C-alpha positions as a printed Julia matrix, in Angstrom:
278×3 Matrix{Float64}:
  12.65  -15.03  -38.47
  13.9   -14.58  -34.91
  11.84  -12.34  -32.66
  11.4   -12.68  -28.9
   8.28  -14.24  -27.44
   6.26  -12.99  -24.46
   5.16  -15.35  -21.72
   1.48  -14.82  -20.89
  -0.24  -15.62  -17.57
  -1.35  -19.06  -18.81
   2.27  -19.92  -19.56
   1.66  -19.67  -23.31
   4.3   -17.99  -25.44
   3.05  -15.07  -27.55
   5.16  -14.74  -30.73
   6.74  -11.31  -30.96
   5.43  -10.63  -34.49
   1.9   -11.27  -35.66
  -0.11  -11.0   -38.85
  -2.83   -8.35  -38.84
  -5.89   -9.11  -41.0
  -8.0    -5.95  -40.78
  -9.65   -4.54  -43.93
  -8.66   -7.21  -46.45
 -11.07   -8.89  -48.85
 -11.55  -12.65  -48.67
  -8.97  -13.54  -51.3
  -6.4   -11.16  -49.82
  -7.02  -12.55  -46.35
  -6.53  -16.16  -47.42
  -3.39  -15.35  -49.42
  -1.98  -13.25  -46.6
  -2.51  -15.96  -43.96
  -0.97  -18.68  -46.11
   1.99  -16.48  -47.07
   2.58  -15.56  -43.42
   2.48  -19.09  -42.05
   4.67  -20.39  -44.86
   7.16  -17.58  -44.12
   7.47  -18.54  -40.47
   4.83  -16.4   -38.73
   3.2   -18.24  -35.86
   0.67  -15.6   -34.79
  -2.55  -14.49  -36.54
  -4.76  -11.68  -35.25
  -8.41  -11.29  -36.22
 -11.75  -10.12  -34.74
 -15.43  -10.78  -35.19
 -15.66   -7.2   -36.46
 -13.25   -7.93  -39.3
 -15.76  -10.37  -40.79
 -13.0   -12.66  -42.02
 -12.89  -15.39  -39.37
 -14.45  -18.01  -41.64
 -11.91  -17.35  -44.4
  -9.07  -17.47  -41.87
 -10.45  -20.72  -40.47
 -10.43  -22.25  -43.95
  -6.83  -21.13  -44.48
  -5.75  -22.41  -41.06
  -7.27  -25.83  -41.69
  -4.08  -26.85  -43.5
  -1.97  -26.08  -40.43
  -1.77  -27.4   -36.87
  -3.31  -24.98  -34.37
  -0.59  -25.94  -31.9
   1.82  -24.17  -34.26
  -0.28  -21.01  -34.65
  -1.09  -18.51  -31.89
  -4.62  -17.33  -32.7
  -6.26  -14.15  -31.4
  -9.77  -12.82  -31.89
 -11.8   -10.01  -30.36
 -15.35   -9.34  -29.22
 -17.12   -6.23  -30.52
 -17.94   -3.36  -28.2
 -21.68   -3.87  -28.77
 -21.41   -7.47  -27.51
 -19.87   -6.89  -24.09
 -22.76   -7.96  -21.88
 -22.24  -11.35  -20.26
 -24.26  -13.6   -22.55
 -23.15  -11.8   -25.7
 -19.47  -12.25  -24.85
 -19.99  -16.0   -24.46
 -22.02  -16.21  -27.67
 -19.52  -14.08  -29.63
 -16.62  -16.27  -28.55
 -18.43  -19.49  -29.4
 -19.36  -18.08  -32.81
 -15.76  -17.01  -33.46
 -14.53  -20.49  -32.54
 -17.05  -22.02  -34.92
 -16.06  -19.73  -37.79
 -12.35  -20.28  -37.15
 -12.79  -24.04  -36.93
 -11.02  -24.38  -33.6
 -11.81  -25.52  -30.06
 -10.02  -22.66  -28.35
  -8.42  -19.25  -28.83
  -4.96  -18.53  -27.55
  -6.0   -14.95  -26.78
  -9.4   -13.23  -26.68
  -9.62   -9.46  -26.46
 -12.24   -6.84  -25.7
 -11.96   -4.97  -29.01
 -12.96   -1.55  -27.67
 -14.08   -0.35  -24.26
 -17.81    0.3   -24.07
 -18.8     2.81  -21.37
 -22.46    1.79  -21.81
 -21.85   -1.77  -20.48
 -20.38   -2.78  -17.13
 -16.73   -3.75  -17.47
 -17.15   -6.02  -14.46
 -19.87   -7.96  -16.33
 -17.66   -8.28  -19.42
 -14.7    -9.53  -17.42
 -16.85  -12.07  -15.59
 -17.72  -13.52  -18.98
 -14.07  -13.53  -20.01
 -13.23  -15.41  -16.82
 -15.96  -17.95  -17.62
 -14.51  -18.49  -21.1
 -11.09  -19.1   -19.6
 -12.54  -21.45  -16.98
 -14.25  -23.46  -19.72
 -11.02  -23.72  -21.71
 -12.4   -21.81  -24.68
  -9.65  -19.18  -24.34
  -6.19  -19.53  -22.84
  -5.57  -15.86  -22.07
  -7.7   -12.72  -22.06
  -6.88   -9.12  -22.75
  -8.1    -5.79  -24.0
  -7.63   -3.56  -27.0
  -7.64    0.22  -27.33
  -7.8     0.73  -23.55
  -6.33    3.84  -21.97
  -4.14    3.53  -18.89
  -7.16    4.58  -16.8
  -9.39    1.89  -18.33
  -6.68   -0.75  -18.12
  -6.0     0.06  -14.47
  -9.68   -0.46  -13.7
  -9.72   -3.75  -15.61
  -6.73   -5.04  -13.64
  -8.41   -3.99  -10.4
 -11.69   -5.81  -10.94
 -10.8    -8.79  -13.13
 -10.77  -12.33  -11.74
  -8.3   -13.32  -14.46
  -5.06  -11.59  -15.47
  -5.28   -9.03  -18.26
  -2.48  -10.35  -20.47
  -2.4    -7.87  -23.36
  -3.43   -4.37  -24.42
  -3.5    -4.04  -28.21
  -3.18   -0.35  -29.04
  -2.34    1.92  -31.93
   1.42    2.36  -31.71
   3.95    3.53  -34.3
   6.69    6.19  -34.58
   4.12    8.96  -34.9
   2.06    7.78  -31.89
   4.24    6.37  -29.09
   1.98    7.0   -26.06
   4.65    7.02  -23.34
   2.28    7.24  -20.36
   0.18    4.3   -21.57
   3.27    2.28  -22.47
   4.77    2.96  -19.03
   1.61    1.77  -17.28
   1.48   -1.4   -19.39
   5.08   -2.11  -18.4
   4.37   -1.46  -14.71
   1.37   -3.79  -14.76
   3.07   -6.58  -16.77
   0.64   -6.08  -19.65
   2.09   -7.03  -23.03
   1.75   -4.29  -25.63
   0.65   -5.25  -29.11
   0.87   -2.64  -31.87
  -2.16   -2.34  -34.09
  -1.46   -0.27  -37.21
   2.3    -0.47  -36.48
   3.04    1.22  -39.82
   0.36    3.91  -39.31
  -1.45    2.23  -42.21
   1.6     3.02  -44.39
   1.59    6.67  -43.27
   5.07    6.5   -41.72
   6.55    5.37  -45.02
   6.63    9.06  -45.91
   8.54   10.01  -42.77
  11.93   11.43  -43.72
  13.86    9.63  -40.97
  12.21    6.31  -41.81
  13.11    6.83  -45.46
  16.73    7.74  -44.61
  17.16    4.68  -42.42
  15.57    2.4   -45.01
  18.14    3.58  -47.54
  21.04    3.39  -45.08
  20.24   -0.19  -44.02
  19.06   -1.32  -47.47
  15.75   -2.31  -45.94
  12.14   -1.42  -46.66
  10.52    1.34  -44.58
   8.23   -1.33  -43.11
  11.17   -3.45  -41.98
  12.8    -0.45  -40.31
   9.65    0.46  -38.37
   8.89   -3.14  -37.39
  12.46   -3.72  -36.19
  12.16   -0.55  -34.1
   8.87   -1.75  -32.57
  10.37   -5.12  -31.63
  13.35   -3.3   -30.1
  10.86   -1.24  -28.07
   9.53   -4.53  -26.6
   6.25   -4.19  -28.5
   4.58   -6.95  -30.55
   3.73   -5.46  -33.97
   0.83   -6.8   -36.04
   1.49   -5.61  -39.6
  -0.9    -6.53  -42.36
  -0.56   -6.42  -46.12
  -2.63   -7.47  -49.11
   0.58   -8.44  -50.93
   2.15  -11.82  -50.07
   5.63  -10.54  -50.94
   5.25   -7.73  -48.41
   3.92  -10.17  -45.8
   7.07  -12.25  -46.27
   9.37   -9.22  -46.24
   7.82   -7.94  -43.0
   9.08  -11.09  -41.27
  12.7   -10.45  -42.29
  13.79   -8.87  -39.02
  17.02  -10.78  -38.34
  19.2    -7.68  -38.39
  20.17   -4.92  -35.96
  19.12   -1.28  -35.79
  21.83    0.89  -34.27
  20.94    2.43  -30.88
  21.44    5.96  -32.23
  19.07    5.23  -35.11
  16.49    3.8   -32.72
  16.66    7.07  -30.82
  16.07    8.99  -34.06
  12.82    7.06  -34.49
  11.95    7.57  -30.82
  12.11   11.3   -31.52
   9.51   11.11  -34.35
   6.57   10.96  -31.94
   4.0    13.64  -32.71
   0.95   12.2   -30.97
  -0.78   11.57  -34.3
  -3.2     8.61  -34.51
  -4.5     7.12  -37.73
  -7.54    5.48  -36.12
  -7.66    5.87  -32.32
  -9.08    9.38  -32.37
 -11.01   10.92  -29.46
 -14.46   10.93  -31.13
 -16.3     7.81  -32.23
 -19.21    6.97  -34.48
 -20.83    4.9   -31.76
 -23.52    3.59  -34.13
 -21.03    2.04  -36.58
 -20.65   -1.73  -36.91
 -17.47   -1.62  -34.83
 -19.26   -0.25  -31.77
 -22.99   -0.7   -32.42
 -24.0     1.26  -29.32
 -27.55    2.53  -29.73
 -29.13    5.49  -28.0
């Protein structure tokens, strides 16, 4: 597997393909992590809200952390100063590690001061508990504010990104501000497998629809984080050592229809993901 890396503010290299671990049961999570690392992945993405950090920690125990770039995220309900610190320390304990390579604000929370949250993130970096900090699901407006007030560089914005949701304005701002873009749900949770152009290209290149879409994302200078409950699919998703013709990349560029699978305008603010009470 040969994909480009991204140099983060700390000097760390972020592998250009990562393993997503959202919405898998414990057995699936463990199998997926082991299959990924054995297939050459060097990047695992999790979050306290996924409730799988302990299982991932057990799976990672057989590997050297220096060989695995590890990301976790703090829930929106835990963005006050003390809660950020406590959430990070708890994630480290569950993952069985002394530090995270990247720690993200999982969702913006308009009910808690962003300045307070970023002060805590700076403290975590100062203490060596995290190497780089970033955000997830931030709009260009929110990201611009974060850059303006943060004492530490905002390295990454992990967003929903796939052929049906390409977000050109947000992508452009991330590029302008040297913020690495990670693609959550890079396959639109398998939705784009039914796209006619994706299907045509998969047949033409003798590749899976997932491989076509992931190759396109890497070519767009985005770090995709695919996940799968099937080890064979995890391994196949890493087989990206082939070229997508420029004309075919443009065909996928033209599939944008502004259609999210999860980052919709309304939220259930009381859900476990956000936990914001009245």
